[in-house]
C-alpha positions as CSV (number, residue, x, y, z in Angstrom):
1,M,-0.9,-14.4,-15.2
2,R,1.8,-17.1,-15.0
3,T,1.8,-18.8,-11.3
4,I,4.5,-20.7,-9.4
5,D,2.8,-24.0,-10.6
6,D,3.6,-23.0,-14.2
7,L,7.6,-23.0,-13.1
8,G,7.6,-26.6,-12.6
9,N,10.1,-28.7,-10.5
10,L,11.9,-26.1,-8.6
11,T,13.8,-28.7,-6.7
12,G,17.5,-27.3,-6.8
13,K,16.9,-24.2,-8.6
14,T,17.7,-20.9,-7.7
15,V,14.6,-18.6,-7.5
16,L,14.7,-15.0,-7.3
17,V,11.7,-13.4,-5.4
18,R,11.2,-9.9,-5.8
19,S,9.0,-8.7,-2.3
20,D,8.1,-5.8,-0.8
21,L,10.0,-5.5,2.4
22,N,9.8,-1.7,2.7
23,V,9.0,-1.4,6.2
24,P,9.2,1.6,8.5
25,L,12.0,1.9,11.1
26,N,12.6,4.2,14.0
27,D,15.9,5.8,15.0
28,A,17.7,2.6,16.4
29,G,17.0,1.0,13.2
30,E,13.7,-1.3,14.7
31,I,11.0,-2.5,12.6
32,T,7.8,-0.4,13.6
33,D,5.3,-2.4,11.8
34,D,6.2,-5.7,9.6
35,G,3.1,-6.2,8.2
36,R,4.8,-6.3,4.6
37,V,7.6,-8.9,6.1
38,R,4.8,-11.2,7.5
39,A,3.1,-11.0,4.0
40,S,6.0,-11.7,2.0
41,V,6.4,-15.0,4.2
42,P,3.8,-17.6,2.3
43,T,5.6,-17.3,-1.1
44,I,9.2,-17.6,0.2
45,K,8.1,-20.6,2.3
46,R,6.3,-22.2,-0.3
47,L,9.6,-21.9,-2.7
48,A,11.4,-23.3,-0.2
49,D,9.4,-26.1,0.8
50,A,9.6,-27.0,-2.8
51,G,13.5,-27.3,-2.3
52,A,14.3,-24.2,-4.1
53,R,17.4,-22.0,-3.2
54,V,15.5,-18.9,-2.5
55,V,17.1,-15.4,-3.1
56,V,14.7,-12.5,-1.9
57,C,15.2,-9.2,-3.0
58,A,13.7,-6.2,-2.3
59,H,14.0,-2.2,-1.4
60,L,13.8,0.1,1.5
61,G,13.2,3.7,1.7
62,R,14.4,5.9,-0.7
63,P,18.4,5.9,-1.4
64,K,19.7,7.7,-4.2
65,G,21.5,4.8,-5.8
66,T,24.2,4.5,-3.2
67,P,24.6,2.5,0.2
68,E,23.1,4.0,3.2
69,Q,23.4,2.5,6.2
70,K,20.1,3.6,7.3
71,Y,18.2,1.9,4.5
72,S,20.1,-1.3,5.1
73,L,17.7,-4.5,4.9
74,R,19.6,-6.4,7.7
75,P,16.9,-5.4,10.4
76,V,14.8,-7.3,8.0
77,A,16.8,-10.4,7.3
78,D,16.8,-10.9,11.1
79,R,12.7,-10.4,11.2
80,L,12.6,-13.0,7.9
81,S,14.5,-15.2,10.0
82,E,12.2,-15.1,12.9
83,L,9.2,-15.5,11.0
84,L,10.7,-18.4,8.7
85,D,12.2,-20.1,12.1
86,D,15.1,-20.6,9.8
87,P,18.4,-18.4,9.7
88,V,18.4,-16.2,6.6
89,L,21.7,-15.4,4.8
90,F,22.2,-11.7,4.3
91,A,24.5,-10.6,1.3
92,T,25.9,-7.1,1.9
93,D,25.8,-5.8,-1.4
94,T,23.0,-6.3,-4.6
95,V,25.0,-8.0,-7.2
96,G,28.3,-7.8,-6.3
97,E,31.0,-10.0,-4.6
98,S,28.8,-10.6,-1.6
99,A,25.5,-11.8,-3.2
100,N,27.3,-13.8,-5.4
101,E,29.2,-15.9,-2.3
102,T,26.1,-15.9,-0.4
103,V,23.8,-17.3,-3.3
104,D,26.5,-19.9,-4.2
105,K,26.8,-21.1,-0.5
106,L,22.9,-21.8,-0.4
107,H,21.6,-25.3,-0.1
108,K,18.2,-26.3,-1.2
109,G,15.5,-24.9,0.7
110,Q,17.7,-22.2,2.4
111,V,17.0,-18.5,2.0
112,A,19.0,-15.5,1.4
113,L,18.2,-11.9,1.3
114,L,19.8,-9.1,-0.9
115,E,21.0,-5.8,0.2
116,N,18.7,-2.9,-0.8
117,L,18.5,-2.9,-4.3
118,R,18.1,0.8,-4.3
119,F,21.7,0.9,-3.2
120,N,22.4,0.5,-7.2
121,P,21.3,3.2,-9.4
122,G,20.2,0.8,-12.3
123,E,17.3,-0.4,-10.2
124,T,15.2,2.8,-10.7
125,S,16.8,4.3,-13.6
126,K,14.9,5.8,-16.7
127,D,17.5,4.7,-18.8
128,D,16.6,1.4,-20.2
129,A,20.0,0.2,-20.9
130,E,21.3,1.0,-17.4
131,R,18.0,-0.6,-15.8
132,G,18.7,-3.6,-18.5
133,A,22.5,-3.8,-17.5
134,F,21.3,-4.0,-13.6
135,A,18.5,-7.1,-14.4
136,D,21.1,-8.9,-16.6
137,Q,23.5,-9.0,-13.3
138,L,20.3,-10.1,-11.2
139,S,19.4,-12.7,-13.7
140,H,22.8,-14.1,-13.7
141,L,21.9,-15.0,-9.9
142,A,18.7,-17.4,-10.5
143,D,17.1,-19.7,-12.7
144,A,13.5,-18.4,-12.4
145,Y,12.0,-15.3,-11.2
146,V,8.9,-14.9,-9.0
147,S,7.1,-11.6,-8.5
148,D,5.3,-11.3,-5.0
149,G,6.1,-7.2,-4.0
150,F,2.8,-6.0,-5.2
151,G,3.6,-2.6,-3.5
152,V,6.1,-1.9,-6.3
153,V,4.4,-3.5,-9.5
154,H,3.3,0.1,-10.9
155,R,6.9,0.8,-11.2
156,K,9.0,0.2,-14.1
157,Q,12.0,-0.9,-12.3
158,A,14.8,-3.3,-12.8
159,S,13.9,-6.0,-10.2
160,V,10.1,-5.5,-11.1
161,Y,10.1,-5.2,-15.0
162,D,13.1,-6.1,-16.8
163,I,14.2,-9.2,-14.8
164,A,10.9,-11.0,-15.7
165,Q,12.0,-10.3,-19.1
166,R,15.0,-12.5,-19.0
167,L,14.0,-15.3,-17.0
168,P,11.2,-17.8,-16.4
169,H,8.9,-15.7,-14.4
170,A,5.5,-16.1,-12.3
171,S,3.6,-14.3,-9.8
172,G,3.7,-15.0,-6.2
173,T,0.7,-16.2,-3.9
174,L,0.7,-12.4,-2.5
175,V,0.4,-10.9,-5.9
176,E,-2.0,-13.2,-7.2
177,T,-4.1,-12.6,-4.0
178,E,-4.2,-9.0,-4.3
179,V,-4.9,-8.6,-8.1
180,G,-7.7,-11.1,-7.0
181,V,-9.1,-8.9,-4.5
182,L,-8.7,-5.6,-6.3
183,R,-10.7,-6.9,-9.3
184,Q,-13.4,-7.9,-7.3
185,L,-13.8,-4.0,-6.5
186,T,-14.0,-3.0,-10.0
187,E,-15.3,-5.9,-11.9
188,A,-18.3,-7.2,-10.0
189,P,-18.7,-5.9,-6.5
190,Q,-21.6,-6.7,-4.5
191,R,-23.9,-3.8,-3.6
192,P,-24.3,-1.4,-1.9
193,Y,-20.4,-0.5,-2.9
194,A,-18.9,2.4,-0.5
195,V,-15.5,4.1,-1.0
196,V,-14.0,5.4,1.9
197,L,-11.1,7.9,1.0
198,G,-8.9,9.9,3.4
199,G,-5.4,11.2,3.6
200,A,-3.6,14.4,2.9
201,K,-4.5,15.4,-0.7
202,V,-7.2,15.2,-3.3
203,S,-4.5,15.2,-6.1
204,D,-3.0,12.1,-4.6
205,K,-6.6,10.2,-5.7
206,L,-7.6,12.2,-8.9
207,G,-7.6,9.2,-10.9
208,V,-9.3,6.5,-8.6
209,I,-12.1,9.2,-7.7
210,E,-12.8,9.5,-11.5
211,N,-12.6,6.0,-12.0
212,L,-14.8,4.9,-8.7
213,L,-17.5,7.6,-9.4
214,S,-18.6,5.0,-12.4
215,K,-18.5,2.0,-9.9
216,A,-19.3,3.0,-6.5
217,D,-22.5,3.8,-4.8
218,L,-21.3,6.0,-1.7
219,L,-17.8,7.9,-1.5
220,L,-17.0,8.9,2.0
221,I,-14.6,11.8,2.1
222,G,-12.3,12.3,5.0
223,G,-8.6,13.4,6.0
224,G,-7.1,16.6,4.6
225,M,-8.4,15.8,1.3
226,V,-12.2,16.9,2.4
227,F,-11.2,20.8,3.1
228,T,-11.0,21.1,-0.7
229,F,-14.3,19.4,-1.3
230,L,-15.8,21.8,1.6
231,A,-14.0,24.7,0.0
232,A,-15.7,23.7,-3.3
233,Q,-19.1,23.8,-1.9
234,G,-18.2,27.4,-1.2
235,H,-17.6,26.8,3.2
236,E,-14.7,28.5,4.9
237,V,-12.1,26.1,5.7
238,G,-9.6,28.3,8.3
239,K,-6.2,27.0,8.1
240,S,-7.1,23.4,7.0
241,L,-4.7,22.1,4.4
242,L,-6.5,23.3,1.3
243,E,-5.4,22.6,-2.6
244,Q,-6.8,25.7,-4.2
245,D,-5.7,24.3,-7.2
246,Q,-8.0,21.3,-7.5
247,I,-11.2,23.2,-6.3
248,E,-12.8,23.2,-9.8
249,R,-11.7,19.8,-10.6
250,V,-13.7,18.7,-7.1
251,K,-16.8,20.7,-8.5
252,G,-16.6,18.5,-11.3
253,Y,-16.7,15.5,-9.0
254,L,-19.7,16.5,-7.0
255,S,-21.5,17.6,-10.4
256,D,-20.8,14.1,-12.1
257,A,-21.8,12.3,-8.9
258,E,-25.0,13.7,-8.7
259,Q,-25.8,13.1,-12.1
260,R,-24.7,9.3,-11.8
261,G,-26.7,8.9,-8.8
262,V,-23.4,8.1,-6.7
263,K,-23.8,9.5,-2.9
264,I,-20.7,11.7,-1.7
265,V,-20.6,11.9,1.5
266,L,-18.8,14.5,3.2
267,P,-18.2,15.2,7.3
268,S,-21.2,17.5,9.1
269,D,-18.5,18.1,12.0
270,I,-14.5,18.5,12.5
271,V,-11.9,18.3,15.3
272,A,-10.4,22.0,14.4
273,A,-7.5,22.7,16.3
274,T,-5.5,26.2,16.8
275,E,-2.3,24.1,15.3
276,F,-0.9,20.8,14.0
277,S,-0.1,19.9,17.6
278,A,-1.4,16.9,19.7
279,D,-1.0,19.7,22.6
280,A,-2.9,22.5,20.6
281,D,-6.6,24.2,21.7
282,H,-9.0,21.8,19.8
283,E,-12.9,21.5,19.5
284,V,-15.7,20.1,17.5
285,V,-17.3,22.6,14.8
286,A,-19.4,22.1,12.3
287,A,-18.0,21.3,9.0
288,D,-19.7,24.5,7.2
289,A,-18.4,26.6,9.8
290,I,-14.6,26.0,10.6
291,P,-12.9,29.1,12.2
292,A,-10.7,31.2,10.0
293,D,-8.0,31.0,12.8
294,R,-8.3,27.1,13.1
295,M,-7.5,23.9,11.2
296,G,-9.0,20.6,10.7
297,L,-7.3,17.4,12.0
298,D,-10.1,15.0,12.2
299,I,-13.6,14.1,11.1
300,G,-15.9,14.9,14.0
301,P,-17.9,12.4,16.2
302,G,-21.0,12.8,14.5
303,S,-19.4,12.5,10.9
304,A,-17.6,9.0,12.2
305,R,-21.0,7.5,13.5
306,Q,-22.5,8.4,10.2
307,F,-19.6,7.1,8.2
308,A,-19.7,3.8,10.2
309,E,-23.7,3.3,9.6
310,V,-22.8,3.9,5.7
311,I,-19.8,1.4,6.2
312,R,-22.1,-1.5,8.1
313,G,-25.2,-1.0,5.7
314,A,-22.7,-1.7,2.6
315,R,-21.7,-5.3,1.1
316,T,-18.1,-4.1,-0.6
317,V,-16.1,-1.2,1.0
318,F,-13.1,0.1,0.1
319,W,-10.9,2.3,2.5
320,N,-7.9,4.3,1.5
321,G,-6.4,7.0,3.7
322,P,-6.9,8.0,7.4
323,M,-9.7,10.3,8.6
324,G,-7.0,12.6,10.5
325,A,-4.0,13.1,11.8
326,F,-4.5,9.7,13.7
327,E,-0.7,9.6,15.1
328,M,-2.0,12.4,17.5
329,Q,-4.3,10.9,20.0
330,P,-6.6,14.0,20.1
331,Y,-7.2,13.3,16.4
332,A,-7.3,9.6,16.0
333,D,-11.0,8.8,16.7
334,G,-12.3,9.4,13.2
335,T,-10.0,6.7,12.0
336,K,-10.5,4.5,15.0
337,V,-14.2,4.4,14.6
338,V,-14.3,3.7,10.8
339,A,-11.7,1.0,11.3
340,Q,-14.0,-0.7,13.8
341,A,-16.8,-0.2,11.6
342,L,-14.8,-2.1,8.8
343,S,-14.4,-4.9,11.1
344,D,-18.0,-5.2,12.2
345,A,-19.0,-5.3,8.8
346,T,-16.5,-7.9,8.0
347,K,-18.0,-10.1,10.6
348,D,-21.2,-9.7,9.0
349,G,-20.0,-11.1,5.9
350,T,-19.0,-7.9,3.7
351,L,-15.9,-7.8,1.9
352,T,-13.7,-4.9,3.1
353,V,-10.4,-3.8,1.7
354,V,-7.9,-1.7,3.5
355,G,-5.9,-0.1,0.8
356,G,-2.3,-0.3,2.1
357,G,-0.1,2.6,3.0
358,D,-1.0,5.0,5.7
359,S,-4.3,3.1,6.3
360,A,-2.6,-0.3,6.8
361,A,-0.2,1.4,9.5
362,A,-3.4,3.3,11.0
363,V,-5.3,0.0,11.9
364,R,-2.1,-1.7,13.4
365,Q,-1.4,1.5,15.3
366,L,-4.9,1.8,16.5
367,G,-4.5,-1.8,17.9
368,F,-6.4,-4.1,15.1
369,A,-5.3,-7.1,14.3
370,D,-4.9,-7.8,10.5
371,D,-7.6,-10.7,10.4
372,A,-10.3,-8.0,11.4
373,F,-10.6,-7.0,7.9
374,G,-11.3,-9.0,4.5
375,H,-7.8,-7.9,3.1
376,I,-5.2,-5.3,4.0
377,S,-3.0,-4.6,1.0
378,T,0.4,-4.2,1.1
379,G,0.5,-1.7,-1.8
380,G,-1.2,1.8,-1.3
381,G,-0.1,3.5,-4.7
382,A,-0.3,0.0,-6.5
383,S,-3.8,-0.5,-5.0
384,L,-4.7,3.0,-6.0
385,E,-3.5,2.6,-9.9
386,L,-5.2,-0.8,-10.2
387,L,-8.4,0.8,-9.2
388,E,-7.9,3.5,-11.6
389,G,-7.7,0.8,-14.5
390,K,-4.2,1.7,-15.0
391,T,-1.9,-1.1,-16.8
392,L,1.1,-1.4,-14.2
393,P,4.1,-2.7,-16.0
394,G,5.0,-5.0,-13.3
395,L,1.8,-6.9,-13.9
396,S,1.5,-6.8,-17.7
397,V,5.2,-8.0,-17.8
398,L,3.7,-11.3,-16.3
399,E,1.5,-12.2,-18.8
400,G,4.1,-13.0,-21.4
């Protein structure tokens, strides 16, 4: 991939940067996790320090191609100003009058942020012409393009894919780092290599499981997806989340893992509750004896200790997906123990990678600093697709 150095002297040039600023907001419009904003700063600062006029673009949430106040990036502009210790100009549209006026006002080393790209239907359109037309408008704002939104490189969208075909382009430092770390997981991992998967559904991680069965030494399964694995072994899972249509496929994974010598570690105990509530009656039960009237909401303490022991014995660990409903205190312990084990392993020199999305939110909510781990990815879906071995459009276009 081309890098920022390949763009040459940027003094006075206008550089459009695609960042990933898709952060969670509360009902008051306040950012509750600014991890992605902080991750975007090094590239933006590098360009500004090089004398470029920096125009940042990004999306937030899933508006349907029209402006919605609750998805405005204005709170992000304010936070970016704080992190850069310099005012960030804010355009109230994407390619309209405000955007053009804001970009025209920029001086060397200044930064502006455009309003939510997804307020324009061309950003996510499946129609190449409509998407291309929006990319044309974006390209008229800048002299060069830098792709630094790793969380969207698996999307064929105007600001990710089409724009790179219209301007001199390069990858930002965040994208370079993400790709470098994740390739270590698939090309030459130090062993033992343990993969910890959680989250709600097996179906969200089919491709990554299939690909990693040929690369990992150990596969630890928690979260809601574990109940499909337990059901595949013939166990009662009560009212737990279950993907009935994936049971046969999971049986295939279990058989394939056995043939390859990959150890799949499933929980030995489960925290089971009468309903999905922090106040529900709950108890620790054996994983193969979940009562019919209860649902599993976390791995049990014995399983957490076992998972932690495996993690501490590994030399490479990739973790994607919480071990339970960590948002509710009674079901947060499994995720916290796993996070602590990764942190301990990091101190011992193990490469630990937290795979974005809910995993990144969980470790921060549970009080862990970003530097407690080897790498926290900013892209959940992008991380998984790269680990699946897929060609990601936002990366392949940067190679041209």
